[in-house]
N, C-alpha and C positions, 0 to 999 in steps of 0.2 A: 443803584449798587446790587440790590436783589435780584435785579432781572438780568445782570451781568453774572453772577454766580448762577444762576439757574441755565444760561447759556453754557458756560465752563462745564457744569455737570452734566448736561447732555450731551455736549462733544464727548464728553469722558467714556458716557454708556455706550455712544455708537460707536466709537472706537475700539472699547473693550469688546463689543459686540461681534466685530469683523475680525478681531485679531483671535480670538478664541478658536473658531473653527480652521482658520489659516495655518495655526498654530498645531491643531491635532492632527491637520491634514499632512503636514510637514513631517511628523513624526511618525504617523503610519500611510502611508503612500501604497495606494491601491491600485490595481488594473484589472482586466478580466482577460483568460483564453477562452473563448467560447462562453458558457454559463459558469466557469470557475474563476472564483475571485483567487487573485494574486496580490499577495502582500508578505510582511516581514515573515521569514526569512528569505522569502524566492521573491524573483523580479524577473520580468522579462527581458530580453536581450536589448530592446529599445529604451529602456528606463533610462530617466535620468538621475537617480539615485545612486548612491553607493553600492557597487557589486561586489564588494571584496568577499562578503560571507561566503565560506566554504560552500554551505548548504545551497546557494544559488544556482550551484550547477550540476544541483539532484533534478531540474525541470526542464524542458523545453518545450516551447509553445511551436506547433507545425499545423499550418492550415486550420486555425483557431481549434486546435485539438491539443491537449496538455498530455508531454509524456514524460516518464521517469527514465532517466539516462542510465545506461549500464554499458558495461564492457562487452556484453551480447548483444546489443541493439537498444531499441525504445519500446517500452513497457506503456500502454493506454493507461493514464488516470482519470479514475472517473469522479473522484472528488478529495477535499481537502477539508479537514475539521481542524480548526486553527485553535479552536478551545483545548480540545483533547489532542493536539499536535500529532493529528495522523493523515498519511495519505493512502488512500485506497485503490488499488492496480486491478482493473476490471479484468474480467475473465468469462466471457460468456458463454463458453462452450467447454465440453473437455478435449483433451488433446491425446494424440496417441503416446504411447507408452516408449515407443520407439524413438521420440524427439523429447525425453524428460528433461526438463528444467526445475529442479528442485526450488520452489519458494522458499527455503533459507539461504539459498545463494543471493537471493534479492533482498533480504533484510540483514545479513551478517554484517555485524561491525555498528548496526544501530541499536539504540534501546527496545528492547521487547514492547511488543504493543500491549496494552491491558488485557486483552484476549488472546490466547496463542493463537498463531496462525494453525490450518488444519488442511488435510490432505485426502480426497476423496479417491478411492481406486475403484474401477471397473473392469467386471468380468474377471474376475482373478480366480484360477482354478488350482494354485500350489497351496499346500497346507500354510498356516499363519501361526503355529505354534510359538514360534521365538517371538512372535509379536503381540501375544495374545494379551500380556497385560494392559496395553494401550492400543488395542484396536479392537474396534465393536463393527457390528452389522449394520446397514444402512438400507436395508431392503425397501423399495417403494422409492428412494430417492429417483428422480425422472430429471436430472439435471443434463443427461451427458444425449445429447442428440444423434452424435454419431452410433449410439449403440441401440439406436430404437429398432430398426430391422432384426438383429439378433434379440431384442426383447419380444419382439412378434413371433419370430420362430421359437423360440424357448417356449412361450404361452401355447402354439399350438402343438409342442412336444409333451407339453404338460413340466416343464422344467422351470428353474427360475435362474435369474442371472445375480452372480456375486458383488454384493456393492462393499465395500469397506471403507470405514470412516478411523483415519488416523487424527485423532482431536487437537492433539497436542504434537507440533512437527519439531520440537524441542527434545522428545523423548528417541527420534529416528536416528540410528546411527548416521555416521556424515556420508557414507558413502551408498545409502540405500537407494534401491530404484526398482520401480512397479515390475520391471521385466524379472525381479526375483521371486515375486510370485504369480509368475505368469499372467498380469494382469493387462489386458488391452488398452484402456484408456486411463486417464486421473485427470484431477482437476484441482486447483488449490481453493480453498474455502476459507471463511472466518466465521464467527460466530455471530448472527445477528441477534442481541439482546431486547430488541423490541417487539419479537415474534415468540409467541407461546407454543404454537403447533412443534411436535418434536423435528417433524421430517424437515420443518422449515426454518428451522432455528440457524442454518448454515447459509450462506450464500456465497456463489463462486465470487473467488478474487483473494488477494493479499492486500494487507494491512501493513505498512511501514511507518514505525514511527520517528519523528524529528524532535523529539524532546530531548535535547542534548543538553545533561547538568552543566552549570555555570562553572564547576569543580575541575571541569574535563580540559584539559590544557588544550589537547589538539585530538580531534577524533581520527586523523591519521596516522596515528601512532600505530594502529594495529597492521595498517598496510606495509610498515616498515620492518616488522617483525617475519624471520623464517618462515614461521608458521602462525601466522595472526589471524584475528577472525576478520578477515577483509574479504567481503562479498563483492560481487559483480558491480552492484551500485556504487557502496565506498569506493571501490576501487578508481571508478570513472570519476569521483569527485576530487579523490589524492591524486590520481595521475591522469589527468584529461588529456595528453598529448600522445598517450601511449594508442 
């Protein structure tokens, strides 16, 4: 009888040992797109799990690269932080101001990230008096390869290029355009809190929060309002057929 009890106990422990990891894996299914881990609330298209979450429409995997869906096209995602609920859209170089896409358009309608997204403006020649309260100089920032030849020419002439930093995009007017300050290039940026050196506190890219509170009944409500806060990312989620 004692031996039989030990056999039953061993069988119970073995069953428990195998059932726990299976249960956990069923609750938090994961997959990968390249090196980026995909889990709740995002799933890949060929996933067998329930894909009813609206946030599932935020991302798409193509050729093992993860992208953020928008009504303007796809934007490459460099990382996802599931603890902070942040995804980072990479921006490896500056862009011409002739084709300005405000980072605010990408994040509009989503909760603000813990640190505000920023904007770096290059080679601006117009006065910035109207923006002086929240715009600072960032002389020495070398994140714009497209401006390198101009930098060399200015060094030979003994002049310096103008680099402006808008630390909080939320303080800019909705219709702001770098061309208003006659800036040749721009780049989205975000603060890297792990770096101490002042000029390297910012990295090129945009961060978008997917920390949607439980009490929000429908994140698409803003897209139904005539002048709602509905950006190109949220619009793609809420109106995928457009």
